Rosetta silent file (secondary structure, phi, psi, omega in degrees, C-alpha in Angstrom):
SEQUENCE: MKAVLINDLKLYKTQAISFLLITIFVIIINFYLHGLTISSSLINYIFILTLIIRAEIVFSDNYSDLDKFLIMPISINEYIKSKIIKNTVVFVISSVVFAIILLSLDEMPKSLINFYFLNFLAVDFVLMTFFHILLVKFKKRFIGLLYFLLLNLIGFALMFFNLIDYRLTSVLISALVILLSLYLDYRLSKEILKEMKE
SCORE:     score description
SCORE:     0.000 S_00000001
   1 L     0.000  -38.727  179.303  -38.876  -10.255  201.235 S_00000001
   2 H   -62.428  -36.956 -179.365  -35.081  -10.094  201.166 S_00000001
   3 H   -63.320  -38.078  179.445  -34.895  -13.153  203.434 S_00000001
   4 H   -66.704  -42.988  179.337  -36.949  -15.219  200.962 S_00000001
   5 H   -63.903  -42.754  179.031  -34.732  -14.202  198.050 S_00000001
   6 H   -63.855  -40.728  178.356  -31.561  -15.033  199.983 S_00000001
   7 H   -61.970  -43.232  178.099  -33.008  -18.412  200.960 S_00000001
   8 H   -64.715  -38.367  178.608  -33.823  -19.215  197.310 S_00000001
   9 H   -61.596  -41.282  178.432  -30.345  -18.123  196.260 S_00000001
  10 H   -65.647  -37.519 -177.981  -28.810  -20.570  198.727 S_00000001
  11 H   -64.728  -40.059 -172.935  -31.074  -23.383  197.499 S_00000001
  12 H  -101.573    1.206 -178.035  -30.127  -23.016  193.835 S_00000001
  13 H   -63.331  -44.951 -178.612  -26.509  -21.883  194.238 S_00000001
  14 H   -62.720  -43.442  178.650  -25.101  -25.427  194.129 S_00000001
  15 H   -63.049  -43.204 -178.839  -27.108  -26.333  191.018 S_00000001
  16 H   -62.685  -42.931  179.058  -26.071  -23.146  189.239 S_00000001
  17 H   -63.789  -41.121  179.097  -22.396  -23.751  190.011 S_00000001
  18 H   -61.938  -47.097  178.774  -22.674  -27.359  188.783 S_00000001
  19 H   -62.253  -38.943 -179.659  -24.296  -26.301  185.518 S_00000001
  20 H   -63.996  -44.216  179.311  -21.674  -23.572  185.075 S_00000001
  21 H   -63.731  -41.173  178.247  -18.773  -26.000  185.556 S_00000001
  22 H   -63.404  -42.700  179.977  -20.310  -28.461  183.086 S_00000001
  23 H   -62.743  -44.281  177.715  -20.806  -25.673  180.544 S_00000001
  24 H   -59.689  -41.891  178.717  -17.195  -24.508  180.896 S_00000001
  25 H   -61.652  -44.941  179.963  -16.046  -28.108  180.389 S_00000001
  26 H   -64.510  -39.917  178.733  -18.198  -28.452  177.233 S_00000001
  27 H   -64.201  -40.440  178.087  -16.896  -25.124  175.861 S_00000001
  28 H   -61.987  -43.741  178.305  -13.293  -26.245  176.430 S_00000001
  29 H   -62.757  -41.111  179.374  -13.990  -29.491  174.544 S_00000001
  30 H   -61.436  -44.955 -179.978  -15.630  -27.511  171.722 S_00000001
  31 H   -67.255  -32.322  178.332  -12.613  -25.217  171.359 S_00000001
  32 H   -68.077  -39.910 -176.837  -10.291  -28.238  171.446 S_00000001
  33 H   -83.781  -36.375 -171.996  -12.231  -30.012  168.662 S_00000001
  34 H  -117.865    4.086 -176.352  -13.301  -27.026  166.534 S_00000001
  35 L    71.767 -144.302 -178.778  -10.888  -24.252  167.438 S_00000001
  36 L   -81.344   -2.348  178.501  -12.478  -20.826  167.927 S_00000001
  37 L   -73.341  132.681  177.904  -15.456  -21.824  165.773 S_00000001
  38 L   -87.462  113.909 -176.830  -18.696  -22.112  167.734 S_00000001
  39 L   -78.235  157.715  178.623  -20.292  -25.401  166.711 S_00000001
  40 H   -65.594  -31.813  179.145  -24.048  -25.873  166.352 S_00000001
  41 H   -65.582  -35.739  177.601  -23.902  -28.646  168.964 S_00000001
  42 H   -68.027  -42.439  178.233  -22.488  -26.170  171.495 S_00000001
  43 H   -59.640  -47.086  179.774  -25.236  -23.658  170.673 S_00000001
  44 H   -61.872  -40.732 -179.750  -27.891  -26.360  171.094 S_00000001
  45 H   -62.538  -47.865 -178.710  -26.353  -27.496  174.369 S_00000001
  46 H   -63.170  -40.261  179.709  -26.299  -23.981  175.850 S_00000001
  47 H   -62.286  -49.377 -178.638  -29.869  -23.343  174.681 S_00000001
  48 H   -65.721  -42.827 -179.765  -31.206  -26.593  176.181 S_00000001
  49 H   -61.815  -40.689  178.930  -29.194  -26.204  179.389 S_00000001
  50 H   -63.024  -42.015  176.583  -30.511  -22.661  179.881 S_00000001
  51 H   -62.978  -40.701  179.798  -34.095  -23.890  179.489 S_00000001
  52 H   -63.454  -44.329  179.566  -33.447  -26.704  181.964 S_00000001
  53 H   -62.197  -44.408  179.063  -32.005  -24.293  184.529 S_00000001
  54 H   -59.931  -48.890 -179.069  -34.956  -21.930  184.102 S_00000001
  55 H   -61.882  -38.845 -178.908  -37.486  -24.749  184.474 S_00000001
  56 H   -65.110  -42.185 -177.441  -35.640  -26.149  187.488 S_00000001
  57 H   -74.441  -43.379 -174.788  -35.596  -22.835  189.329 S_00000001
  58 H   -78.083  -40.890 -169.444  -39.105  -21.666  188.418 S_00000001
  59 H  -108.177    6.950  175.573  -41.042  -24.934  188.495 S_00000001
  60 L   -98.002   -1.834 -178.150  -39.304  -27.012  191.175 S_00000001
  61 L   -79.072  117.978  178.372  -40.499  -24.728  193.986 S_00000001
  62 L  -103.095    9.259  175.804  -43.194  -26.465  196.054 S_00000001
  63 L    59.439   30.140  178.533  -43.555  -23.558  198.538 S_00000001
  64 L   -71.574  -16.767 -179.224  -42.696  -25.809  201.459 S_00000001
  65 L   -89.231    4.871 -177.019  -40.840  -22.897  203.081 S_00000001
  66 H   -60.612  -47.510 -178.305  -43.978  -20.755  203.338 S_00000001
  67 H   -60.404  -38.576 -179.351  -44.723  -21.692  206.958 S_00000001
  68 H   -61.091  -40.522 -177.100  -41.157  -20.949  207.999 S_00000001
  69 H   -80.545  -25.151 -179.635  -41.347  -17.407  206.658 S_00000001
  70 H   -71.436  -21.967  176.067  -44.833  -16.712  207.958 S_00000001
  71 L   -79.952  -11.764  173.030  -43.599  -17.080  211.553 S_00000001
  72 L   -91.585  172.229  177.276  -41.157  -14.281  210.737 S_00000001
  73 L   -75.803   58.090  179.302  -42.336  -10.713  210.074 S_00000001
  74 L  -128.476  125.430 -179.137  -42.991  -11.605  206.418 S_00000001
  75 L   -87.604  167.768  175.627  -46.475  -11.496  204.917 S_00000001
  76 H   -62.086  -36.221  177.714  -47.840  -13.668  202.117 S_00000001
  77 H   -57.582  -48.789 -179.962  -47.751  -10.551  199.926 S_00000001
  78 H   -66.398  -37.441 -179.543  -44.005  -10.140  200.461 S_00000001
  79 H   -61.689  -50.340 -177.022  -43.435  -13.876  200.090 S_00000001
  80 H   -70.924  -31.877  175.614  -45.128  -14.168  196.698 S_00000001
  81 H   -60.865  -42.982 -178.896  -43.516  -10.920  195.511 S_00000001
  82 H   -64.806  -37.610  178.125  -40.075  -12.364  196.229 S_00000001
  83 H   -65.600  -40.907  179.791  -40.934  -15.545  194.304 S_00000001
  84 H   -69.368  -37.778  175.813  -42.138  -13.535  191.306 S_00000001
  85 H   -61.427  -44.427  178.189  -39.039  -11.329  191.434 S_00000001
  86 H   -58.584  -47.568 -179.283  -36.883  -14.469  191.440 S_00000001
  87 H   -62.930  -39.803 -179.352  -38.750  -15.890  188.437 S_00000001
  88 H   -66.550  -41.751  177.733  -38.542  -12.596  186.554 S_00000001
  89 H   -62.512  -43.573  177.921  -34.798  -12.304  187.143 S_00000001
  90 H   -61.674  -41.545  179.280  -34.319  -15.890  185.948 S_00000001
  91 H   -62.358  -45.609 -178.596  -36.442  -15.134  182.875 S_00000001
  92 H   -62.589  -46.610 -178.503  -34.441  -12.000  182.036 S_00000001
  93 H   -62.543  -46.528 -179.385  -31.072  -13.747  182.435 S_00000001
  94 H   -66.276  -35.906  178.247  -32.114  -16.764  180.354 S_00000001
  95 H   -66.698  -35.698  175.586  -33.653  -14.500  177.694 S_00000001
  96 H   -63.811  -40.986  177.139  -30.386  -12.566  177.451 S_00000001
  97 H   -60.540  -46.452  179.240  -28.572  -15.882  176.903 S_00000001
  98 H   -61.335  -40.634 -179.891  -31.038  -16.800  174.134 S_00000001
  99 H   -63.681  -41.736  178.254  -30.605  -13.362  172.555 S_00000001
 100 H   -62.068  -40.876  178.399  -26.805  -13.721  172.577 S_00000001
 101 H   -60.978  -47.441 -179.253  -27.164  -17.123  170.903 S_00000001
 102 H   -61.886  -45.035 -176.071  -29.396  -15.689  168.167 S_00000001
 103 H   -73.004  -19.877 -178.866  -27.178  -12.666  167.536 S_00000001
 104 H   -83.334  -13.006 -178.932  -24.004  -14.788  167.446 S_00000001
 105 L   -92.619  113.972 -177.159  -25.253  -16.894  164.530 S_00000001
 106 L   -64.340  -33.072 -176.078  -24.378  -15.244  161.227 S_00000001
 107 L   -84.941    1.648 -178.251  -26.839  -17.366  159.263 S_00000001
 108 L   -71.678  122.976 -179.564  -29.770  -16.489  161.523 S_00000001
 109 L   -62.114  143.540  179.679  -32.457  -14.658  159.457 S_00000001
 110 H   -62.524  -33.400 -179.722  -33.237  -11.127  160.614 S_00000001
 111 H   -62.439  -36.297  179.403  -36.952  -11.961  160.565 S_00000001
 112 H   -70.699  -38.145  177.332  -36.410  -14.674  163.173 S_00000001
 113 H   -64.429  -44.389  177.403  -34.408  -12.315  165.398 S_00000001
 114 H   -61.276  -41.980  179.043  -37.156   -9.699  165.132 S_00000001
 115 H   -57.797  -44.766 -178.341  -39.750  -12.362  165.908 S_00000001
 116 H   -64.431  -49.093 -174.331  -37.914  -13.336  169.092 S_00000001
 117 H   -73.184  -35.597 -172.047  -37.390   -9.808  170.410 S_00000001
 118 H   -94.100  -25.733 -173.890  -40.732   -8.296  169.411 S_00000001
 119 H  -126.839  -50.631 -169.322  -43.217  -11.125  169.878 S_00000001
 120 H   -68.788  -31.083  177.428  -41.946  -14.384  171.287 S_00000001
 121 H   -57.743  -42.744  179.908  -40.513  -12.907  174.479 S_00000001
 122 H   -66.063  -43.261  177.834  -44.003  -11.768  175.483 S_00000001
 123 H   -60.199  -45.027  179.949  -45.512  -15.173  174.637 S_00000001
 124 H   -59.176  -46.524 -177.295  -42.771  -16.890  176.640 S_00000001
 125 H   -66.570  -40.953  178.788  -43.322  -14.657  179.673 S_00000001
 126 H   -60.643  -44.749  179.613  -47.110  -15.075  179.582 S_00000001
 127 H   -64.044  -40.976 -179.565  -46.752  -18.863  179.502 S_00000001
 128 H   -63.077  -44.120 -179.722  -44.230  -18.830  182.339 S_00000001
 129 H   -68.697  -37.954  178.574  -46.483  -16.735  184.584 S_00000001
 130 H   -61.771  -47.297 -178.984  -49.566  -18.797  183.679 S_00000001
 131 H   -73.735  -22.840  173.579  -47.874  -22.082  184.540 S_00000001
 132 H   -67.404  -38.673  175.928  -46.399  -20.516  187.673 S_00000001
 133 H   -61.768  -42.790  176.934  -49.947  -19.835  188.854 S_00000001
 134 H   -62.662  -37.296  178.708  -50.790  -23.492  188.166 S_00000001
 135 H   -63.432  -43.683  178.540  -47.678  -24.505  190.109 S_00000001
 136 H   -60.593  -37.623 -177.387  -48.779  -22.483  193.130 S_00000001
 137 H   -74.006  -47.418 -170.591  -52.194  -24.147  192.921 S_00000001
 138 H  -108.161  -20.783  176.798  -51.227  -27.779  192.288 S_00000001
 139 L    55.135   46.279  178.025  -47.500  -27.982  193.217 S_00000001
 140 L  -114.739  130.258 -174.748  -46.711  -30.602  190.541 S_00000001
 141 L   -70.767  -24.140 -179.667  -43.276  -30.582  188.893 S_00000001
 142 H   -66.683  -12.123  176.853  -44.606  -31.864  185.552 S_00000001
 143 H   -60.311  -34.148  176.420  -46.168  -28.404  185.088 S_00000001
 144 H   -62.816  -37.769  177.349  -42.707  -27.244  184.011 S_00000001
 145 H   -66.563  -40.655  177.322  -42.715  -29.864  181.244 S_00000001
 146 H   -61.533  -41.177  177.099  -46.132  -28.689  180.056 S_00000001
 147 H   -58.470  -47.213 -177.935  -44.797  -25.128  179.911 S_00000001
 148 H   -61.972  -45.031 -178.342  -41.833  -26.244  177.800 S_00000001
 149 H   -65.775  -46.041 -178.671  -43.977  -28.247  175.360 S_00000001
 150 H   -66.689  -36.182  177.952  -46.614  -25.538  174.919 S_00000001
 151 H   -59.216  -45.583  179.859  -43.930  -22.867  174.479 S_00000001
 152 H   -67.418  -40.942 -179.864  -42.416  -24.810  171.579 S_00000001
 153 H   -62.353  -45.224 -179.443  -45.795  -25.568  169.994 S_00000001
 154 H   -67.540  -40.317  177.983  -46.882  -21.927  170.064 S_00000001
 155 H   -59.708  -46.695  178.968  -43.499  -20.754  168.795 S_00000001
 156 H   -65.130  -38.628 -179.597  -43.610  -23.122  165.820 S_00000001
 157 H   -64.741  -42.990  179.804  -47.237  -22.205  165.105 S_00000001
 158 H   -61.632  -40.292 -179.995  -46.478  -18.474  165.086 S_00000001
 159 H   -74.677  -40.642 -176.360  -43.612  -18.978  162.642 S_00000001
 160 H   -64.931  -42.641 -178.942  -45.408  -21.546  160.472 S_00000001
 161 L   -91.194    5.349  176.708  -48.524  -19.434  159.984 S_00000001
 162 L    57.811   39.758 -179.679  -46.436  -16.257  159.751 S_00000001
 163 L   -87.041   60.753 -175.724  -48.343  -14.662  162.628 S_00000001
 164 L  -125.845  131.553 -178.988  -45.667  -12.041  163.125 S_00000001
 165 L  -131.761  122.998 -174.543  -46.185   -8.298  163.155 S_00000001
 166 L   -99.634    9.514 -179.480  -43.261   -5.906  163.482 S_00000001
 167 L   -69.746  160.350 -179.383  -45.234   -2.701  163.848 S_00000001
 168 H   -58.535  -33.995 -178.851  -44.779   -0.493  166.891 S_00000001
 169 H   -61.308  -37.573 -179.457  -48.266   -1.457  168.082 S_00000001
 170 H   -68.260  -34.727  177.180  -47.236   -5.104  168.429 S_00000001
 171 H   -65.678  -44.695  179.362  -44.216   -4.093  170.528 S_00000001
 172 H   -64.665  -40.856  178.010  -46.399   -1.984  172.818 S_00000001
 173 H   -62.653  -42.312  178.584  -48.961   -4.777  173.094 S_00000001
 174 H   -60.040  -42.895  179.524  -46.200   -7.248  173.988 S_00000001
 175 H   -64.400  -43.189  179.150  -44.953   -4.909  176.741 S_00000001
 176 H   -64.435  -39.113  179.274  -48.478   -4.443  178.135 S_00000001
 177 H   -62.851  -40.945  178.603  -49.082   -8.203  178.049 S_00000001
 178 H   -62.437  -46.297  179.835  -45.898   -8.798  180.074 S_00000001
 179 H   -63.827  -41.115  178.142  -46.925   -6.230  182.694 S_00000001
 180 H   -64.498  -38.550  178.606  -50.450   -7.674  182.885 S_00000001
 181 H   -63.317  -42.264  176.974  -49.037  -11.176  183.299 S_00000001
 182 H   -59.928  -45.454 -178.535  -46.882  -10.008  186.201 S_00000001
 183 H   -63.191  -45.923 -179.321  -49.874   -8.391  187.875 S_00000001
 184 H   -66.288  -38.658  177.897  -52.101  -11.459  187.423 S_00000001
 185 H   -59.489  -45.362 -179.964  -49.374  -13.785  188.634 S_00000001
 186 H   -64.248  -50.300 -175.737  -49.020  -11.731  191.810 S_00000001
 187 H   -63.916  -49.483 -175.265  -52.752  -11.355  192.481 S_00000001
 188 H   -71.237  -41.533  178.876  -53.801  -14.942  191.736 S_00000001
 189 H   -63.543  -39.739  178.432  -50.802  -16.602  193.386 S_00000001
 190 H   -62.401  -44.365 -179.893  -51.329  -14.480  196.495 S_00000001
 191 H   -64.503  -39.424  179.405  -55.014  -15.462  196.682 S_00000001
 192 H   -63.551  -44.685 -179.707  -54.198  -19.149  196.250 S_00000001
 193 H   -66.435  -36.146  178.437  -51.622  -19.075  199.043 S_00000001
 194 H   -65.675  -40.477  177.311  -54.007  -17.193  201.337 S_00000001
 195 H   -63.379  -36.875  179.242  -56.691  -19.818  200.738 S_00000001
 196 H   -62.616  -37.389 -174.273  -54.177  -22.541  201.550 S_00000001
 197 H   -87.689   -6.825 -179.644  -53.374  -20.971  204.921 S_00000001
 198 L   -84.545    0.000    0.000  -56.987  -20.347  205.964 S_00000001
């Protein structure tokens, strides 16, 4: 499993460094133009760039390296676990970036911050795992675009219809939904890959 994670790290290291250098350049330009004030354009850029990086890492994987690892002492179970661990780590890091963006904006309503932390994170994770299962099945890169579009549609719908509940039960349900999504992603993705190799 460690070998798969290291291989993925090598694949995306160059892209991550490139995005990081571009971001540093944009931040320098922002400070030059606006001083220490964080402009809305910079916030939007970081938000969009983070989504692009997440989509690129999670949904650009076509599992072409599966055969290479199966000739090593690595099972399909370990292989898919490493992929899910990679996706989860990417999700956590990108979610932390989004949280920092929300908390750094003074004019951001508290209700929206609560919505993100208590409800939307679970919705986001469920969609990511669902579309990851579709990716394993069909191996089409446009699946990442569908994930992005549906994520925005559901987010706007939840806010527009005020389908937000801040009670402890909703937090617990969100946590259970995330854990269930992880389990289903592992089980279904593993079965799909096993069928492919039979």
